[in-house]
NUMIRO-172500 format. One record per residue (C-alpha): x, y, z; residue in one letter. Coordinates in steps of 0.02 Angstrom, whole numbers, padded with zeros to 5 digits, always signed. Layout:
<rs>
XYZA ...
</rs>
This chain:
<rs>
-04230-02404+01472M -04261-02307+01326K -04186-02156+01421K -04040-02249+01442L -04035-02336+01268L -04046-02134+01208V -03905-02071+01346L -03791-02209+01276F -03812-02161+01094M -03787-01963+01146T -03618-02023+01237I -03562-02119+01066V -03615-01968+00963L -03503-01838+01052C -03367-01982+01065A -03352-01998+00878S -03381-01797+00850L -03219-01770+00987F -03108-01897+00881V -03151-01851+00703A -03117-01664+00744C -02974-01680+00831S -02842-01706+00707P -02911-01563+00602A -02900-01438+00775N -02713-01528+00853D -02567-01379+00801T -02469-01551+00850T -02465-01626+00671V -02476-01440+00578D -02329-01368+00695D -02255-01252+00591T -02089-01249+00678T -01970-01322+00540V -02097-01306+00398A -02151-01111+00420D -02005-01074+00520D -01894-00932+00425T -01733-00944+00575T -01669-01055+00460V -01776-01051+00249A -01773-00868+00252D -01614-00828+00352D -01521-00685+00258T -01368-00717+00344T -01265-00816+00232V -01407-00833+00068A -01405-00609+00068D -01274-00543+00129D -01160-00460+00029T -01019-00396+00144T -00920-00523+00050V -01010-00550-00130A -01037-00360-00160N -00910-00275-00062D -00797-00242-00207E -00636-00144-00161P -00621+00038-00211A -00543+00085-00396D -00353+00150-00299P -00359+00244-00489A -00505+00332-00444A -00495+00520-00405K -00627+00617-00302S -00686+00794-00368E -00559+00924-00404G -00413+00789-00364V -00274+00775-00520M -00233+00617-00630T -00060+00579-00605Y -00066+00643-00817A -00115+00802-00747E -00009+00809-00614Y +00124+00763-00735V +00056+00908-00863A +00055+01029-00735A +00170+01196-00742E +00312+01199-00623M +00280+01307-00464D +00086+01265-00499A -00051+01224-00345E -00069+01025-00363V -00206+00920-00268V -00173+00728-00266I -00260+00575-00189E -00125+00438-00191A -00053+00302-00059Y +00120+00296+00048V +00229+00173-00004Q +00361+00232+00126A +00413+00380+00237K +00551+00472+00279Q +00588+00499+00489I +00473+00629+00578W +00596+00778+00609N +00544+00842+00761A +00636+01014+00737D +00526+01054+00588Y +00411+00957+00607Q +00377+00880+00436N +00430+00716+00349G +00463+00678+00173S +00339+00532+00081L +00334+00417-00054Y +00175+00398-00154L +00115+00306-00277A -00061+00260-00369D -00080+00145-00512P -00025+00272-00634D +00125+00314-00550G +00222+00395-00424A +00250+00574-00310Y +00379+00608-00203F +00318+00748-00060V +00452+00841+00029Y +00465+00868+00206R +00270+00895+00222I +00218+00975+00373A +00106+00880+00502C +00116+00839+00690G +00218+00673+00743D +00040+00587+00781E -00038+00626+00619T +00137+00579+00534Y +00128+00391+00640N -00016+00339+00541K +00053+00350+00366L +00062+00173+00368D +00108+00093+00202K -00029+00081+00089G -00127+00214+00180T -00236+00340+00054K -00198+00511+00082V -00260+00670-00008K -00095+00810-00028V -00114+00997-00076T +00034+01096-00119G +00155+01148-00247Y +00222+01062-00398K +00417+01108-00378S +00590+00997-00425A +00767+01012-00373W +00922+00949-00462A +00806+00864-00578G +00681+00763-00451E +00499+00814-00485V +00408+00846-00294E +00272+00910-00224I +00334+01037-00082T +00242+01154+00046D +00096+01049+00066A -00039+00981+00178T -00110+00825+00199I -00267+00747+00241E -00298+00542+00266I -00441+00450+00195L -00525+00283+00188E -00419+00166+00076G -00272+00054+00049N -00172+00003-00084W +00020-00051-00100T +00123-00042-00281A +00187-00186-00352E +00387-00182-00384I +00419-00139-00562K +00598-00196-00623D +00677-00056-00738V +00850-00147-00753T +00828-00129-00959S +00782+00053-00951L +00949+00106-00858L +01051+00240-00968G +00876+00269-01068S +00783+00434-01107D +00630+00317-01037D +00686+00281-00861L +00626+00462-00796I +00472+00420-00839N +00450+00300-00690N +00517+00436-00566Q +00499+00427-00392N +00430+00217-00444Q +00467+00057-00312F +00577-00022-00439V +00710-00161-00462A +00872-00183-00523F +00941-00368-00562K +01098-00443-00592G +01203-00289-00549M +01390-00289-00506T +01447-00169-00373V +01587-00055-00456A +01729+00031-00338A +01703+00195-00275S +01856+00295-00214T +01877+00350-00016D +01956+00516+00035A +02124+00422+00041N +02116+00368-00133G +02074+00181-00099N +01953+00087-00193E +01812+00027-00094V +01630-00037-00123A +01549+00114-00030F +01547+00254+00032L +01512+00366+00206Y +01427+00508+00106G +01410+00558-00063W +01626+00601-00054D +01661+00484+00090G +01695+00615+00229S +01537+00531+00316G +01527+00433+00472V +01424+00284+00531E +01217+00330+00514G +01256+00436+00368S +01196+00399+00184D +01286+00242+00086L +01327+00288-00080Y +01391+00154-00189F +01408+00123-00388N +01334-00018-00467V +01381-00066-00652S +01286-00170-00805I +01315-00159-00975N +01483-00071-00941D +01382+00107-00890N +01388+00147-00711T +01262+00191-00592Y +01286+00280-00418N +01136+00232-00271F +01119+00274-00112V +01042+00200+00044V +00941+00354+00116E +00980+00368+00285S +00835+00455+00321D +00725+00311+00252L +00830+00161+00280C +00950+00217+00450D +01101+00123+00512S +00999+00000+00617S +00889-00048+00452S +00950-00229+00366D +00970-00141+00193V +01124-00039+00274Y +01205-00168+00344A +01188-00252+00180A +01270-00129+00085V +01408-00115+00221K +01447-00296+00192A +01468-00283+00003L +01642-00319-00089N +01664-00235-00260I +01631-00362-00380G +01503-00439-00302D +01338-00497-00415K +01164-00408-00340I +00983-00375-00349D +00914-00207-00283L +00750-00135-00221E +00703+00059-00204G +00629+00214-00260F +00682+00302-00388L +00735+00454-00344Y +00825+00578-00452W +00980+00698-00424Y +01070+00754-00589E +01018+00582-00658G +00958+00422-00566A +00997+00412-00402N +00890+00283-00318P +00840+00268-00133H +00893+00083-00111I +00772-00015+00037T +00834-00197-00013A +00996-00281-00063V +01030-00461-00089S +01131-00588-00201A +01086-00603-00377A +00972-00725-00433K 
</rs>
């Protein structure tokens, strides 16, 4: 009987110890699947992601070592070698015969015209609007247009586009030339008469003297404040299939128009127009 009692007490004691110990060792209760799981709590994919928060765009005005600022370019002597970094704003057609093309470039401080830069068509096709480039060439001038000639080009990382600048109020002033080659607007202009080879008054001419044909540059006169200016649709920039070419051909003397284009210079302001619309 005593043996049975001892055996019974032993079984009870073991059972008690098992029950008492089970919660302390059972990881079901202390399961860290959620509490200690860092998949959510420590995940830095969103919380610590700096791709958006800290990835600031590069300063478009910054220059690499050995590259001129716009002010240094302006101050350079004619025929001096110049090295610039700027962004493509537009380009003329690539000339297959000469393996070159002309570029309208800008940075936040000014603008540049690169005349017939030598490069293959594969490179030229990569020069989309906004593309950052490094150009090495020589500062030159022709009929008042300051440009870079005999140049080479390197495509860089970066993208930036200049905002248009309204220079209507500067027409006829000495300050206008300080905006040479920039992307500009002229507002509230009136189409003035041009005279063709037969002495007729017309709204535009094919070629500067009217001797051109369809596909030639389009020249037309506009006036404001009793002063008249000669503008052009450069066919190497906007050919006969472009909207602006068609818009100029549809002009009538006396039309009120707004214009956009690049402030090219030829014996005075001779903007290369890229857009024409009815004045607002």
